[in-house]
C-alpha positions as CSV (number, residue, x, y, z in Angstrom):
1,M,1.3,2.4,17.7
2,N,3.6,-0.5,18.7
3,W,2.6,-3.1,16.1
4,E,5.7,-4.7,14.4
5,G,6.0,-7.6,12.0
6,Q,9.0,-9.3,10.7
7,V,9.1,-10.8,7.0
8,E,11.8,-12.2,4.9
9,C,13.1,-10.7,1.5
10,G,16.1,-11.4,-0.6
11,L,18.0,-9.0,1.5
12,G,17.3,-10.6,4.9
13,T,14.6,-9.8,7.5
14,L,12.6,-6.8,7.1
15,T,11.0,-5.3,10.3
16,C,7.7,-3.5,9.6
17,R,6.2,-0.8,11.5
18,P,3.2,1.4,11.1
19,L,4.0,4.9,9.7
20,T,3.5,7.1,12.7
21,P,4.6,10.9,12.8
22,D,7.9,9.9,14.5
23,R,8.6,7.9,11.4
24,F,7.4,10.3,8.8
25,Q,11.1,11.3,7.7
26,D,11.7,7.5,7.2
27,A,8.9,7.5,4.6
28,L,10.4,10.4,2.7
29,T,13.7,8.7,2.8
30,V,11.9,5.6,1.1
31,F,10.2,7.9,-1.4
32,G,13.6,9.4,-2.3
33,H,14.1,12.5,-4.5
34,S,12.0,11.5,-7.4
35,N,9.7,14.5,-8.2
36,V,6.9,12.1,-9.3
37,V,7.0,10.2,-6.1
38,R,7.4,13.2,-3.7
39,R,4.7,15.1,-5.6
40,C,2.3,12.1,-5.2
41,A,3.4,11.3,-1.5
42,C,1.0,8.3,-1.5
43,M,-2.1,10.8,-1.7
44,Y,-3.3,9.7,-5.2
45,W,-5.9,7.3,-3.8
46,R,-6.9,9.5,-0.8
47,Q,-8.0,12.6,-2.5
48,P,-10.5,13.4,-5.3
49,S,-9.6,13.7,-9.0
50,G,-8.4,17.0,-9.8
51,T,-6.6,17.6,-6.6
52,P,-3.3,19.4,-7.3
53,R,-0.3,17.4,-6.6
54,E,1.7,20.4,-5.1
55,G,1.2,20.0,-1.3
56,S,0.9,16.3,-1.4
57,E,3.8,15.8,1.1
58,E,2.1,18.2,3.5
59,R,-1.3,16.6,3.1
60,F,0.3,13.2,3.6
61,G,1.9,14.5,6.8
62,K,-1.7,15.3,8.1
63,V,-2.9,11.9,7.2
64,V,0.0,10.3,9.1
65,E,-0.9,12.5,12.3
66,A,-4.5,11.2,12.0
67,G,-3.4,7.5,12.0
68,P,-1.1,5.0,10.4
69,P,-1.7,5.0,6.5
70,G,0.6,2.1,6.0
71,L,3.8,0.3,6.8
72,I,7.5,1.1,6.6
73,G,9.9,-1.7,6.1
74,Y,13.4,-1.5,7.8
75,L,16.4,-3.4,7.0
76,D,18.8,-3.3,9.9
77,D,17.0,0.1,10.8
78,E,17.4,1.5,7.6
79,P,14.0,2.3,5.9
80,V,13.8,0.6,2.5
81,G,10.1,-0.1,1.7
82,W,6.6,1.3,2.0
83,V,3.2,-0.2,1.6
84,S,-0.2,1.7,1.8
85,I,-2.7,-0.4,3.9
86,A,-5.8,1.1,5.5
87,P,-9.6,0.6,5.5
88,R,-10.9,1.0,1.9
89,H,-13.2,3.8,2.9
90,E,-10.2,6.1,3.5
91,F,-9.3,6.0,-0.1
92,V,-11.7,8.4,-1.8
93,R,-10.7,7.8,-5.4
94,L,-10.9,4.0,-4.9
95,E,-14.5,4.4,-3.5
96,R,-15.6,6.4,-6.6
97,S,-13.7,4.5,-9.3
98,P,-15.9,2.8,-12.0
99,V,-13.0,0.3,-12.5
100,L,-11.8,-0.3,-9.0
101,G,-14.8,0.6,-6.9
102,P,-16.4,-1.6,-4.2
103,V,-17.4,-5.1,-5.5
104,D,-19.8,-5.8,-2.5
105,D,-20.5,-4.6,1.0
106,T,-17.5,-6.5,2.6
107,P,-15.5,-4.2,4.8
108,V,-11.9,-4.6,3.2
109,W,-8.8,-2.9,3.8
110,S,-6.9,-1.7,0.7
111,I,-3.2,-2.6,-0.4
112,N,-2.9,0.1,-3.1
113,C,0.8,1.5,-3.3
114,F,4.3,0.4,-2.9
115,V,7.5,2.1,-3.0
116,T,11.0,0.5,-2.6
117,R,13.9,2.7,-2.0
118,V,16.5,3.1,-4.7
119,G,19.4,0.7,-4.2
120,Y,17.0,-2.1,-2.6
121,R,14.8,-2.8,-5.6
122,R,14.4,-6.2,-7.2
123,Q,15.2,-8.0,-4.0
124,G,11.7,-8.9,-2.9
125,V,11.1,-6.0,-0.7
126,A,7.6,-5.2,-2.1
127,D,6.6,-8.9,-2.0
128,A,7.5,-9.0,1.7
129,M,5.6,-5.6,2.4
130,V,2.5,-7.4,1.0
131,R,2.9,-10.2,3.7
132,A,3.5,-7.6,6.3
133,A,0.4,-5.8,5.3
134,I,-1.7,-8.7,5.3
135,A,-0.6,-9.7,9.0
136,Y,-1.1,-6.0,10.0
137,A,-4.6,-5.8,8.6
138,R,-5.5,-9.2,10.3
139,D,-4.2,-8.0,13.7
140,M,-6.3,-4.7,13.2
141,G,-9.3,-6.8,12.8
142,A,-9.9,-6.7,8.9
143,A,-12.3,-9.1,7.3
144,A,-10.6,-9.0,4.1
145,V,-7.7,-7.3,2.2
146,E,-7.8,-6.2,-1.4
147,G,-5.2,-5.4,-4.0
148,Y,-5.4,-3.6,-7.4
149,P,-2.3,-4.8,-9.3
150,W,-1.5,-3.8,-12.9
151,D,-1.9,-6.8,-15.1
152,A,-0.4,-5.9,-18.4
153,P,2.8,-6.6,-20.4
154,T,3.7,-2.9,-20.6
155,R,5.2,-2.2,-17.2
156,N,6.5,1.2,-16.2
157,A,7.2,2.6,-12.8
158,P,3.7,4.4,-12.3
159,N,1.8,1.3,-13.1
160,L,3.8,-0.9,-10.7
161,W,3.2,1.4,-7.8
162,V,0.0,-0.7,-7.3
163,G,1.9,-4.0,-7.6
164,S,1.8,-7.0,-10.0
165,P,-0.4,-10.0,-9.9
166,R,2.4,-12.1,-8.8
167,M,2.9,-10.1,-5.6
168,F,-0.8,-11.1,-4.7
169,G,-0.4,-14.8,-4.7
170,G,-3.1,-16.5,-2.8
171,F,-5.6,-13.7,-3.4
172,D,-8.8,-14.4,-5.5
173,E,-9.9,-12.3,-8.4
174,V,-13.2,-10.9,-7.4
175,A,-13.7,-8.4,-10.4
176,R,-12.1,-7.2,-13.7
177,R,-13.8,-4.4,-15.2
178,R,-11.0,-3.4,-17.4
179,P,-8.5,-6.0,-19.0
180,H,-5.4,-4.8,-17.2
181,R,-7.0,-4.0,-13.8
182,P,-8.3,-6.9,-11.6
183,I,-9.4,-6.5,-8.1
184,V,-8.0,-9.3,-6.0
185,R,-9.2,-10.2,-2.5
186,L,-7.8,-12.3,0.5
187,D,-10.5,-13.3,3.0
188,L,-8.8,-13.2,6.4
189,G,-11.4,-15.1,8.3
190,V,-11.6,-12.6,11.2
191,G,-14.0,-9.8,12.4
192,S,-15.3,-6.9,10.3
193,Q,-13.7,-3.9,12.0
194,E,-13.1,-0.9,9.8
């Protein structure tokens, strides 16, 4: 896939590209050596509850082989950011969630995970990755994009993998089934390709 987008962050211009098999190692570089991140390997939303975390990295590799599950952000060819963006139906756990499940029949794309590489955090990388994800989804024909930010004063790393409400500026809240878990949506005004 040859799609490429450029977005600005506090570190300069990020070049964002779809995660394809030839870039798989770049995703692992962004994920770093954290056992939590590596065990999840961005598979949390893609597999049913109860799926063991062991083997997530290998399963993620198979997802990547099937088609881009998101974007990698590069700063001067150095991989520094990740955002998961794909049609909502690819995320089994989202589809079945009583809190974050579908609001209506709109064929949305979902932004549901961010990772910024250690050493590049707190510089607007994740914010820039949202903008790149929106552009990517629009170019792929998505009708709308949804996010599921953590909206509570207590913020720790696992909660922030989904992003904060501030990162989804311009999105409209379309549901809030639990106090800290809004569903926000941006209508892209284009087709309805899934």
